[in-house]
N, C-alpha and C positions, 0 to 999 in steps of 0.2 A: 419418278414413279416409286422411289423408296422414301417412305415417310421420314426416316431418320435424317436422310440427306436434305429432304424438303424443309424440315424444321430447322436444321442447321443453317441452311441458306437464308431463312427468314431472320434468324438471330444475327447472322453475318451482315445482312442488309441493315437491320435495325441499328447495329453498332456504327456502321458507316453513316447512316442517316443522322444519328445523334451527333457524330463528329461534324458533319456539314452544318447542322443547326447551330452548334456551339461556336463554330468558326464565324458564321454570319453574325451571331450575337456579339462575339468578341471584337469583330471589325466594325461594329456599329451600323451595319447595313440591313439588319433583320427587319426593321420597320420600314424598309424601302424595297422589300422583296416579296414577291408572291411565290409561295411554295406549293407545288402540285405533285401529288403522289397518286399514281394510277397504275393499272395493270391492263394488258390487252386481252388476256383470256384467263380462264380458271385453270387449276391443276387438271391435266388430262383433257383440256378443251371441252368441258361439259357445259351444258346450258345452266349456269349457276351465277352467283353473285361475284362481282369483281370489286376490287378496292378503288375508291376515288375519294381523295381528301384534298381540300384546298385551304391554305392558310394565308389570309390577307393581312397586310400591315395593321398593327394595333388590334388584331382580333376582329376586324370588321366583318359583318355578315355571318358571324358564327351561328351555326344552326345544324340540325340533323335533318336531312331530307329523307322522308320515308318512301315516297313514290319512286318508281324506277327512273334512273338517269342513265346516260351513256357517255362514252368518251367524246362523241361528237358535240357534246355540250361544253367541252372545255374551252374551245376557241371563242364561241359566242359569249361565254362568261367573262373571259379576259377582256374582250372588246367592250362589253358592258361596263366593266370596272374602270376601263380607261376612257369611258364616254366616247367610244368610236362606234359609228353605225355599222351594224352587221350587214355584209353584202347579201343580196338576194339569192345568190348561188350557194351560200354557205348553209349547210344543214346544221341542226341542233338548236338548242335554246339556252339562254342565260339561266344559271342556277341561283342568281343573287336574290331572287324573290320566291324561291320554292318552285315546285312543279305540279301540274295537274295530275290527279290520281290515275286517270284512265289512258294516258298517252301510250301507244304501242311502241315497243323498242324492237328494231330489226337487227339481226346479226347474220353474217355470211360465213360459210366454211367451204373449203375445197372438198372434192369428192372423197369418199371413204377409200382408204388405201388398202393394198393387199401385200402382206408380208410373206416372203418365201420362208418356209419352215427350216430349210437347210442352210441357205446362204444368209438369211436375215435381210435380204434386199427388199426395200419397200417401193412399190410402184403404184401409180395412180392412173385411173382411166383417162384417155385422151379427151381434151376439151372439145365439145361440139355444140352446135346450135340446138336450141335457142338460148341456153343459159351459160354456155361455155364453162369458165372456171368455177362458177357458183354451183358446186355439187350439192350443197345443202343450205337452205335458207330457213331462218327461224323468225318468228315474231313472238314477243313476250307481252302478255296481257296480265298485268298485276302479278300474281304469284304463279302463273302457269305459262310454260313454254310450249310452242307448237313448232315442230321441225318438219320441213318438207325435203325429202331426198329427191332432187330433180333428175337423178339418174334412174331410180327405181319407181318414181312417181308414187311414193308412199309417204303419208303424213303420220307422225307420232306426236304424243304429248306427254307432259309430266309436270310435276311441281318443282318449283325452285326451292332448294334446301335452305332453311333458316330465313325465309322471307319475312321481313319485319312489318309489312303493312297489313291492314285489315281489308281484304278484297271483297268479301261477301259475294255479290253476283257480277263482279267486274272482270272475271277471268275469261269470259267469252266461251267459244266452242270451236270445233274444227272447221265448220263451215265459215264462220266469221273470220277465223285465222287465214283460211285459204283465200278469201276475198281480199283481205288486207295485203297478203303476199302478192296476189295477182296485181293489185293496184300499185304496189311498190315497184314491181318489175316494170310495169307499164310506164310509170313516172320516169324511169331511168332508160327508157327506149328499148326494152326487151319485149318480145312477143309472148304474152302469157296464155295464149289460146290452148296450148297443150296441157295446161293445168286442169282442164276439165276431165282428164283421165285419172286424176289423183284418187288413190285408194286410202281410206281412213283406217288406220290400225288402232282399234279401240282397246287393245290389251294393255 
């Protein structure tokens, strides 16, 4: 939460990563190694961009993918590179040949916490049906995120900072986002019927 420490940790990581890269190179195994650099969430867990870089031997498949991707794409990409069939149960898509512009990206979060002002203790609401630990679910359509608080049944939206794509009319709307989230819950065995009570916060 302190930017100075945050930037210092980035510099520290960068130096360790450089050391790893040079060691692979010195040992002659760099061109027999796939390097993947990723992050599981943004600073302060916002609905924003996260890092995902892949380096394949001899610079194969070098490209910049503008459409949204997700960490679930990492395993299918590795399988594709190794020419191994992706199992039907595995989510995600290979990134070796780019991505479609309009693919929705789903993210999940635990419920919002409550921090005691005196003790500093952080507590969370108890999990309950029908969504249990999934206190907040988001769907990202191009440069716009839509987040549903499943405890309060309120949906909000916002723009992804520094999004690189040209979205035009591909960012959807709250109704479309709610329908996508409902379908996503249903696909994974949850009852989405209570989502009909959702209130759209347009502010």
